N, CA, C and O atoms as CSV, one atom per row, in Angstrom:
chain,resi,resn,atom,element,x,y,z
A,1,MET,N,N,-46.170,57.844,-58.644
A,1,MET,CA,C,-47.105,56.878,-59.201
A,1,MET,C,C,-46.917,56.821,-60.706
A,1,MET,O,O,-46.845,57.848,-61.381
A,2,ALA,N,N,-46.842,55.638,-61.200
A,2,ALA,CA,C,-46.718,55.441,-62.636
A,2,ALA,C,C,-47.605,54.273,-63.038
A,2,ALA,O,O,-47.581,53.208,-62.421
A,3,GLY,N,N,-48.374,54.496,-64.071
A,3,GLY,CA,C,-49.245,53.437,-64.561
A,3,GLY,C,C,-48.509,52.534,-65.527
A,3,GLY,O,O,-47.409,52.853,-65.978
A,4,GLN,N,N,-49.109,51.427,-65.834
A,4,GLN,CA,C,-48.532,50.532,-66.841
A,4,GLN,C,C,-49.651,49.979,-67.709
A,4,GLN,O,O,-50.784,49.815,-67.257
A,5,ASP,N,N,-49.322,49.702,-68.934
A,5,ASP,CA,C,-50.298,49.158,-69.871
A,5,ASP,C,C,-50.604,47.710,-69.510
A,5,ASP,O,O,-49.715,46.930,-69.169
A,6,VAL,N,N,-51.890,47.374,-69.595
A,6,VAL,CA,C,-52.315,45.991,-69.394
A,6,VAL,C,C,-53.287,45.629,-70.497
A,6,VAL,O,O,-53.939,46.502,-71.071
A,7,GLU,N,N,-53.385,44.362,-70.789
A,7,GLU,CA,C,-54.315,43.891,-71.813
A,7,GLU,C,C,-55.643,43.580,-71.153
A,7,GLU,O,O,-55.705,42.872,-70.148
A,8,LEU,N,N,-56.706,44.122,-71.733
A,8,LEU,CA,C,-58.044,43.910,-71.204
A,8,LEU,C,C,-58.782,42.971,-72.135
A,8,LEU,O,O,-58.873,43.224,-73.337
A,9,THR,N,N,-59.308,41.890,-71.587
A,9,THR,CA,C,-60.006,40.897,-72.386
A,9,THR,C,C,-61.465,40.837,-71.947
A,9,THR,O,O,-61.764,40.692,-70.761
A,10,PHE,N,N,-62.355,40.950,-72.906
A,10,PHE,CA,C,-63.787,40.863,-72.624
A,10,PHE,C,C,-64.287,39.493,-73.035
A,10,PHE,O,O,-63.933,38.970,-74.092
A,11,VAL,N,N,-65.121,38.924,-72.175
A,11,VAL,CA,C,-65.757,37.653,-72.498
A,11,VAL,C,C,-67.250,37.852,-72.305
A,11,VAL,O,O,-67.700,38.217,-71.219
A,12,ARG,N,N,-68.005,37.616,-73.343
A,12,ARG,CA,C,-69.454,37.768,-73.249
A,12,ARG,C,C,-70.077,36.389,-73.223
A,12,ARG,O,O,-69.878,35.570,-74.121
A,13,GLN,N,N,-70.845,36.155,-72.153
A,13,GLN,CA,C,-71.515,34.871,-72.029
A,13,GLN,C,C,-73.010,35.082,-72.168
A,13,GLN,O,O,-73.549,36.097,-71.729
A,14,ALA,N,N,-73.664,34.133,-72.771
A,14,ALA,CA,C,-75.115,34.220,-72.922
A,14,ALA,C,C,-75.763,34.134,-71.549
A,14,ALA,O,O,-75.403,33.286,-70.733
A,15,ALA,N,N,-76.716,35.014,-71.304
A,15,ALA,CA,C,-77.408,35.022,-70.012
A,15,ALA,C,C,-78.448,33.920,-69.979
A,15,ALA,O,O,-79.186,33.715,-70.943
A,16,ASP,N,N,-78.496,33.234,-68.893
A,16,ASP,CA,C,-79.517,32.213,-68.675
A,16,ASP,C,C,-80.133,32.509,-67.315
A,16,ASP,O,O,-79.915,31.789,-66.341
A,17,ASP,N,N,-80.916,33.601,-67.274
A,17,ASP,CA,C,-81.436,34.109,-66.013
A,17,ASP,C,C,-82.240,33.075,-65.233
A,17,ASP,O,O,-82.130,33.001,-64.009
A,18,MET,N,N,-83.038,32.285,-65.922
A,18,MET,CA,C,-83.879,31.318,-65.225
A,18,MET,C,C,-83.013,30.269,-64.534
A,18,MET,O,O,-83.267,29.917,-63.382
A,19,ARG,N,N,-81.997,29.770,-65.225
A,19,ARG,CA,C,-81.116,28.779,-64.621
A,19,ARG,C,C,-80.357,29.387,-63.449
A,19,ARG,O,O,-80.205,28.745,-62.410
A,20,ASP,N,N,-79.874,30.632,-63.608
A,20,ASP,CA,C,-79.150,31.293,-62.537
A,20,ASP,C,C,-80.041,31.479,-61.314
A,20,ASP,O,O,-79.585,31.322,-60.181
A,21,ALA,N,N,-81.297,31.810,-61.537
A,21,ALA,CA,C,-82.228,31.991,-60.423
A,21,ALA,C,C,-82.467,30.664,-59.706
A,21,ALA,O,O,-82.506,30.616,-58.476
A,22,MET,N,N,-82.623,29.602,-60.466
A,22,MET,CA,C,-82.881,28.294,-59.872
A,22,MET,C,C,-81.671,27.791,-59.084
A,22,MET,O,O,-81.824,27.088,-58.085
A,23,GLN,N,N,-80.475,28.151,-59.536
A,23,GLN,CA,C,-79.256,27.698,-58.858
A,23,GLN,C,C,-78.869,28.638,-57.713
A,23,GLN,O,O,-77.900,28.377,-56.999
A,24,GLY,N,N,-79.606,29.708,-57.539
A,24,GLY,CA,C,-79.346,30.618,-56.435
A,24,GLY,C,C,-78.191,31.564,-56.668
A,24,GLY,O,O,-77.560,32.004,-55.707
A,25,SER,N,N,-77.893,31.892,-57.913
A,25,SER,CA,C,-76.825,32.835,-58.217
A,25,SER,C,C,-77.210,34.210,-57.684
A,25,SER,O,O,-78.243,34.759,-58.067
A,26,SER,N,N,-76.388,34.764,-56.806
A,26,SER,CA,C,-76.726,36.056,-56.213
A,26,SER,C,C,-76.160,37.230,-57.005
A,26,SER,O,O,-76.393,38.381,-56.637
A,27,GLU,N,N,-75.437,36.972,-58.063
A,27,GLU,CA,C,-74.824,38.044,-58.848
A,27,GLU,C,C,-75.854,38.869,-59.610
A,27,GLU,O,O,-75.650,40.066,-59.814
A,28,LEU,N,N,-76.941,38.262,-60.028
A,28,LEU,CA,C,-77.919,38.947,-60.862
A,28,LEU,C,C,-79.197,39.323,-60.118
A,28,LEU,O,O,-80.059,40.002,-60.676
A,29,PHE,N,N,-79.325,38.897,-58.882
A,29,PHE,CA,C,-80.583,39.073,-58.177
A,29,PHE,C,C,-80.345,39.666,-56.794
A,29,PHE,O,O,-79.401,39.288,-56.101
A,30,ALA,N,N,-81.198,40.589,-56.404
A,30,ALA,CA,C,-81.101,41.204,-55.081
A,30,ALA,C,C,-81.847,40.348,-54.061
A,30,ALA,O,O,-82.827,39.682,-54.394
A,31,ARG,N,N,-81.376,40.373,-52.825
A,31,ARG,CA,C,-82.054,39.645,-51.759
A,31,ARG,C,C,-83.312,40.388,-51.353
A,31,ARG,O,O,-83.397,41.609,-51.489
A,32,GLN,N,N,-84.282,39.648,-50.858
A,32,GLN,CA,C,-85.565,40.234,-50.485
A,32,GLN,C,C,-85.414,41.277,-49.383
A,32,GLN,O,O,-86.061,42.322,-49.445
A,33,ASP,N,N,-84.578,41.023,-48.373
A,33,ASP,CA,C,-84.429,41.989,-47.294
A,33,ASP,C,C,-83.815,43.293,-47.793
A,33,ASP,O,O,-84.109,44.365,-47.265
A,34,SER,N,N,-82.964,43.199,-48.806
A,34,SER,CA,C,-82.372,44.398,-49.398
A,34,SER,C,C,-83.434,45.224,-50.132
A,34,SER,O,O,-83.467,46.449,-50.012
A,35,ILE,N,N,-84.283,44.561,-50.875
A,35,ILE,CA,C,-85.358,45.238,-51.607
A,35,ILE,C,C,-86.329,45.892,-50.627
A,35,ILE,O,O,-86.752,47.028,-50.842
A,36,GLU,N,N,-86.683,45.189,-49.557
A,36,GLU,CA,C,-87.604,45.742,-48.571
A,36,GLU,C,C,-87.007,46.960,-47.869
A,36,GLU,O,O,-87.729,47.913,-47.575
A,37,ALA,N,N,-85.716,46.944,-47.599
A,37,ALA,CA,C,-85.051,48.095,-46.975
A,37,ALA,C,C,-85.073,49.300,-47.910
A,37,ALA,O,O,-85.270,50.430,-47.462
A,38,GLN,N,N,-84.873,49.066,-49.202
A,38,GLN,CA,C,-84.924,50.157,-50.173
A,38,GLN,C,C,-86.327,50.746,-50.244
A,38,GLN,O,O,-86.477,51.966,-50.326
A,39,TRP,N,N,-87.352,49.908,-50.215
A,39,TRP,CA,C,-88.722,50.411,-50.273
A,39,TRP,C,C,-89.084,51.198,-49.023
A,39,TRP,O,O,-89.868,52.143,-49.103
A,40,ARG,N,N,-88.524,50.826,-47.848
A,40,ARG,CA,C,-88.805,51.590,-46.627
A,40,ARG,C,C,-88.327,53.029,-46.779
A,40,ARG,O,O,-88.965,53.950,-46.270
A,41,VAL,N,N,-87.219,53.229,-47.470
A,41,VAL,CA,C,-86.700,54.583,-47.691
A,41,VAL,C,C,-87.560,55.326,-48.705
A,41,VAL,O,O,-87.971,56.461,-48.461
A,42,VAL,N,N,-87.831,54.696,-49.833
A,42,VAL,CA,C,-88.552,55.339,-50.927
A,42,VAL,C,C,-90.023,55.548,-50.580
A,42,VAL,O,O,-90.606,56.567,-50.949
A,43,ASP,N,N,-90.622,54.604,-49.883
A,43,ASP,CA,C,-92.046,54.669,-49.585
A,43,ASP,C,C,-92.396,55.852,-48.686
A,43,ASP,O,O,-93.528,56.334,-48.722
A,44,ALA,N,N,-91.462,56.323,-47.894
A,44,ALA,CA,C,-91.722,57.440,-46.998
A,44,ALA,C,C,-91.779,58.776,-47.741
A,44,ALA,O,O,-92.340,59.742,-47.223
A,45,VAL,N,N,-91.221,58.843,-48.917
A,45,VAL,CA,C,-91.135,60.110,-49.658
A,45,VAL,C,C,-92.505,60.662,-50.055
A,45,VAL,O,O,-92.764,61.830,-49.768
A,46,PRO,N,N,-93.399,59.902,-50.695
A,46,PRO,CA,C,-94.682,60.480,-51.108
A,46,PRO,C,C,-95.517,61.015,-49.947
A,46,PRO,O,O,-96.295,61.949,-50.144
A,47,GLY,N,N,-95.382,60.454,-48.743
A,47,GLY,CA,C,-96.162,60.911,-47.613
A,47,GLY,C,C,-95.574,62.143,-46.945
A,47,GLY,O,O,-96.200,62.716,-46.052
A,48,ASN,N,N,-94.396,62.557,-47.356
A,48,ASN,CA,C,-93.722,63.678,-46.706
A,48,ASN,C,C,-93.466,64.792,-47.721
A,48,ASN,O,O,-92.363,65.333,-47.793
A,49,VAL,N,N,-94.484,65.129,-48.499
A,49,VAL,CA,C,-94.348,66.116,-49.563
A,49,VAL,C,C,-94.783,67.487,-49.050
A,49,VAL,O,O,-95.802,67.608,-48.371
A,50,THR,N,N,-94.026,68.491,-49.370
A,50,THR,CA,C,-94.386,69.852,-49.009
A,50,THR,C,C,-95.596,70.275,-49.833
A,50,THR,O,O,-95.594,70.109,-51.053
A,51,PRO,N,N,-96.644,70.827,-49.183
A,51,PRO,CA,C,-97.834,71.219,-49.943
A,51,PRO,C,C,-97.547,72.420,-50.846
A,51,PRO,O,O,-96.637,73.208,-50.586
A,52,LEU,N,N,-98.331,72.539,-51.898
A,52,LEU,CA,C,-98.232,73.680,-52.800
A,52,LEU,C,C,-99.244,74.740,-52.359
A,52,LEU,O,O,-100.377,74.418,-52.003
A,53,TYR,N,N,-98.830,75.984,-52.388
A,53,TYR,CA,C,-99.704,77.086,-52.018
A,53,TYR,C,C,-99.901,77.995,-53.225
A,53,TYR,O,O,-98.939,78.367,-53.898
A,54,SER,N,N,-101.143,78.344,-53.488
A,54,SER,CA,C,-101.458,79.235,-54.604
A,54,SER,C,C,-101.309,80.683,-54.170
A,54,SER,O,O,-101.485,81.003,-52.995
A,55,TYR,N,N,-100.985,81.556,-55.113
A,55,TYR,CA,C,-100.924,82.996,-54.838
A,55,TYR,C,C,-101.106,83.755,-56.141
A,55,TYR,O,O,-100.893,83.220,-57.229
A,56,ARG,N,N,-101.507,85.021,-56.005
A,56,ARG,CA,C,-101.759,85.859,-57.179
A,56,ARG,C,C,-100.449,86.172,-57.902
A,56,ARG,O,O,-99.439,86.452,-57.257
A,57,PRO,N,N,-100.460,86.127,-59.214
A,57,PRO,CA,C,-99.286,86.569,-59.964
A,57,PRO,C,C,-98.974,88.026,-59.643
A,57,PRO,O,O,-99.893,88.840,-59.551
A,58,GLY,N,N,-97.730,88.365,-59.474
A,58,GLY,CA,C,-97.318,89.732,-59.168
A,58,GLY,C,C,-97.322,90.044,-57.689
A,58,GLY,O,O,-96.879,91.117,-57.280
A,59,SER,N,N,-97.827,89.102,-56.864
A,59,SER,CA,C,-97.848,89.340,-55.414
A,59,SER,C,C,-96.513,88.893,-54.809
A,59,SER,O,O,-95.621,88.422,-55.514
A,60,TRP,N,N,-96.400,89.051,-53.482
A,60,TRP,CA,C,-95.181,88.648,-52.785
A,60,TRP,C,C,-95.167,87.159,-52.469
A,60,TRP,O,O,-94.222,86.677,-51.845
A,61,GLY,N,N,-96.174,86.430,-52.877
A,61,GLY,CA,C,-96.218,84.986,-52.631
A,61,GLY,C,C,-97.423,84.602,-51.809
A,61,GLY,O,O,-98.263,85.450,-51.506
A,62,PRO,N,N,-97.523,83.350,-51.444
A,62,PRO,CA,C,-98.689,82.879,-50.695
A,62,PRO,C,C,-98.713,83.451,-49.280
A,62,PRO,O,O,-97.669,83.784,-48.720
A,63,GLU,N,N,-99.900,83.561,-48.711
A,63,GLU,CA,C,-100.064,84.078,-47.353
A,63,GLU,C,C,-99.273,83.248,-46.341
A,63,GLU,O,O,-98.775,83.787,-45.353
A,64,LYS,N,N,-99.158,81.975,-46.576
A,64,LYS,CA,C,-98.443,81.085,-45.668
A,64,LYS,C,C,-96.970,81.509,-45.527
A,64,LYS,O,O,-96.352,81.239,-44.497
A,65,ALA,N,N,-96.413,82.157,-46.534
A,65,ALA,CA,C,-95.017,82.588,-46.488
A,65,ALA,C,C,-94.795,83.661,-45.437
A,65,ALA,O,O,-93.696,83.776,-44.896
A,66,TYR,N,N,-95.817,84.447,-45.141
A,66,TYR,CA,C,-95.680,85.507,-44.142
A,66,TYR,C,C,-95.391,84.935,-42.754
A,66,TYR,O,O,-94.766,85.599,-41.926
A,67,GLN,N,N,-95.840,83.717,-42.500
A,67,GLN,CA,C,-95.546,83.077,-41.213
A,67,GLN,C,C,-94.055,82.796,-41.082
A,67,GLN,O,O,-93.523,82.802,-39.972
A,68,LEU,N,N,-93.387,82.557,-42.174
A,68,LEU,CA,C,-91.950,82.274,-42.149
A,68,LEU,C,C,-91.112,83.526,-41.940
A,68,LEU,O,O,-90.098,83.486,-41.244
A,69,ILE,N,N,-91.528,84.631,-42.535
A,69,ILE,CA,C,-90.695,85.826,-42.479
A,69,ILE,C,C,-91.095,86.790,-41.370
A,69,ILE,O,O,-90.367,87.736,-41.070
A,70,GLY,N,N,-92.271,86.544,-40.753
A,70,GLY,CA,C,-92.704,87.313,-39.605
A,70,GLY,C,C,-92.606,88.812,-39.786
A,70,GLY,O,O,-93.049,89.348,-40.802
A,71,LYS,N,N,-92.024,89.501,-38.801
A,71,LYS,CA,C,-91.968,90.957,-38.822
A,71,LYS,C,C,-90.989,91.496,-39.872
A,71,LYS,O,O,-90.946,92.701,-40.119
A,72,HIS,N,N,-90.211,90.611,-40.484
A,72,HIS,CA,C,-89.261,91.026,-41.521
A,72,HIS,C,C,-89.875,90.848,-42.903
A,72,HIS,O,O,-89.156,90.587,-43.868
A,73,GLY,N,N,-91.168,90.984,-43.010
A,73,GLY,CA,C,-91.902,90.764,-44.245
A,73,GLY,C,C,-91.411,91.577,-45.413
A,73,GLY,O,O,-90.517,92.409,-45.256
A,74,PRO,N,N,-91.978,91.355,-46.583
A,74,PRO,CA,C,-91.507,92.014,-47.804
A,74,PRO,C,C,-91.707,93.518,-47.785
A,74,PRO,O,O,-91.033,94.241,-48.518
A,75,LEU,N,N,-92.611,93.992,-46.969
A,75,LEU,CA,C,-92.859,95.433,-46.936
A,75,LEU,C,C,-92.213,96.088,-45.723
A,75,LEU,O,O,-92.412,97.282,-45.499
A,76,ALA,N,N,-91.444,95.340,-44.933
A,76,ALA,CA,C,-90.826,95.889,-43.725
A,76,ALA,C,C,-89.678,96.820,-44.067
A,76,ALA,O,O,-89.042,97.372,-43.169
């Protein structure tokens, strides 16, 4: 594989978002079904949050943690 030099030309055009929206330009705007699909993914996150459990400083952690480690607890 060998690369070759190419000339890169930039062209900056003034944005006319309102005109593009009226003409139906899809380059700058997302479709509604795409936005709704993204929200279905993101909207589920806040309802599926792991609860926070309080515990004393210097302890082995919250009491709820003992259910996870069972007979192999910190003092076993």
